[in-house]
N, C-alpha and C positions, 0 to 999 in steps of 0.2 A: 520214623519214616521220613525220608528226605523228599523234597519236592523236585529237586534238580538232580543232575548227574546220572548215575547208573539207574536209579529207580525210575526216573522219567524215561530213559531209553527203553527200559523193560516194558513200561506201560505203552509207549508208542509202538514198539515192536509187536506186542500182543494185539493191540488194536489193528495194526496193519495186517497181521496174519488172519484175524477174524474177518476183516473186510475182504481179503483175498479168497478166503474159504467161501464166503457168501457169494462173491462174484463167480467163483468156479461152479457152485451149485446152480446159480441162475443160468450160466452158460450151458451146463449139462442139460437142464430142463428145456431150454430153447432148442438145443440140438435134437433132443428126444422128440419134441413136437415136430420139428422139420422132418425127421426120419419118418414119423407116422404119416405126415402129409405126402411124402414121396412114395411110401408103401401104398397108400390109397390111390395115388395117381398111377402107379405101376399096375395095380390090380385092375383099374379101369382100362388101361391100355391092353392088357392081356384079354380082358373081356371083349373089347372091340375087335381084336385080332381073331379071337375064337368065333365071333359072330360073322366076320368076313369069310373065314374058312368054311363055316356052315353054309353060307350063301353060295360059295363056289362049288360045294358038293351038290347042291340042289340045281344050280344053273352054271355048269362048268364053262360055258362059252361066253357068258356075259362078263364083260370087263377084262377079259384075258388078253385081248388084242387092242392095239391102238394104232390107227392109221392116220397119218398126217401128210398133207400136201402143202407145199409152199409155192 
């Protein structure tokens, strides 16, 4: 086994590929967590919209008009 030349290049390439694979896995995990957070935020927004729709069905005239004088 040689320490320099082609063997050293193969070792460096292997280490680089392993590092890139690990970084890709980490990036995928972070994006997955961000997606989960956005899904939770979207679900909360839908819940708020549904609550507003229910309020309008009970009190249809409240908040439907806005009068402004300058």
